[in-house]
Residue, then its C-alpha position, 0 to 999 in steps of 0.5 A: m751765497t747766490q745773489k738769489e740766496q742773499i734776496t731771500d735772506l734780506q727779505g726774511q730780515i725785513d719781515s722779522l723788522e715788520k713783525k716787531l714794528k707791528e707788535l709795538a704799534e698795537k701797545p704804544v706809549t702815549k706820549e714821552p714821560d716827563k718829570f711832572q708825571d708818576k704814570v704811563l699808560n698804553t692805549d688800552g689804558e694799562l699801567t706800563h711804567l711809573y716815573l720814581g725818584g727822577e727814574l721811569l721803571p717799567i712794569a712787568t706784566g704778568e709778574v705781580g701777582d693777582m693785585t688788580k683793581a677788581v680784587y682790592d676794590t670789590g664795590d668799585n667805589g674807589k676805595v680799598d676795602a680795608a678803608d671801608d671798614a676803617d670808616k668804623l670806629e667803636g661803634s661810631t661812624k666816621t660822620q659821627v666822629q667827625d662832628h662830635t657825637p659819638k655813640s654813648h657808653a654807660l658808665n656801668s658798661h665799663t671794667v671797673p677801674t684797676a687804680d685810684m681815680s682823681m676827681d679833679s676837684h669835682k664832686l659825685i652829685s645825686v648819691s643814693d643813701p649807703t647800704s653797705n659797708q663801703d658804699v659812699a656816705t652823702k653829707k647829709y647822710v652822715d650829718d643825720n646818722i652821727a650821734p650828737v656830741g656832749a659837753g666835756d673837757s676835751l679843747k675843740a676850738s679857741a679864740d684867744t685874743a683879747r677884745s675890747w669894747g667901751t659902749n653899752t650896747y652888746t657888740k659881737k667880738k668872738e666867733i667860732t663855726v660850730g662843727r658838730s650838733g650837740t651840747l658845747r662847754i663854752k667858756y671865756d675870761q672877762q673883766t673891765t677896765d674901771l672898778d667903778y663901771v661893770a662889764y657885760a658879756r654873754v654867748y649868742r648862737n647865730g646872732a641871738a643871745v642863749g647864754t646866761e649873762h655874766t657881769t663883773n667890775t674886776t680889774g688887772s686880772w680876769v674872771e673865767r666863766s664856763q657854762d653848757i648850752a645844748g641844741w647846737t647845729q653843724g653849721d652854728k656860729c657860737q659867738l661872744y657879745i660884751k658891753t659896759d653899763v655906762y657908755e665911753m666910761a670903761s671898757a669891757k674886756c674878754q679872752n680865751f673863748r673856748i669851746y670844749t666837748d667829750e669828742w669831736s672837731v670844729d673849724l675856727d672861723 
């Protein structure tokens, strides 16, 4: 190769190097990345590298599809469009949820339950009177509409323990809470501790005498009493009071205080 040809070839190489340097100068890296950077931009603000897992990874331009900010953030508000939709939560805004003011929903707008529901020992209140066979009935409706009971021979409640009292003032010794309205057959046994002194017994309702006063001077054995008394209401207190005729000379005794009806149940106090 002649000297002229060598000069021409060298000039071509120089021209090629100058072209490459010019291309690199047009989009240079702003600075050398370090471990605290997560991305590198060129002077045009375009992403050129990502720093991941300790390695600097180049971003291939023109080969990653059309996932640009103009595509995923059409509102240009700094949030992906899908996140804008996520600010809504079943009719309530994100702010409402955070402030605990969700949109209210009436119970009758929900679908019917498909399994038993527990009220966790809470009540259903302000319920209307039932009109259909499977409607819920309130306590008042049941109390007002169930027929009263009548006196009978079915034992419903009892307070059998023997009690005694040694003064001449009537004192309560037995009490049963009435479970249904109606007429009750009430029985009890009585005796005295000294045949020279009389024992008294009488049925009361809520602290007021309603039964016949029974007396006995029998000792060593029990005298059974029975009487039917009307006018009882659910929740009444059926009580037995006793006394003796002389203060502290003898004691009146009672036992087997019992309630009988034709049906129903009561709660023993």
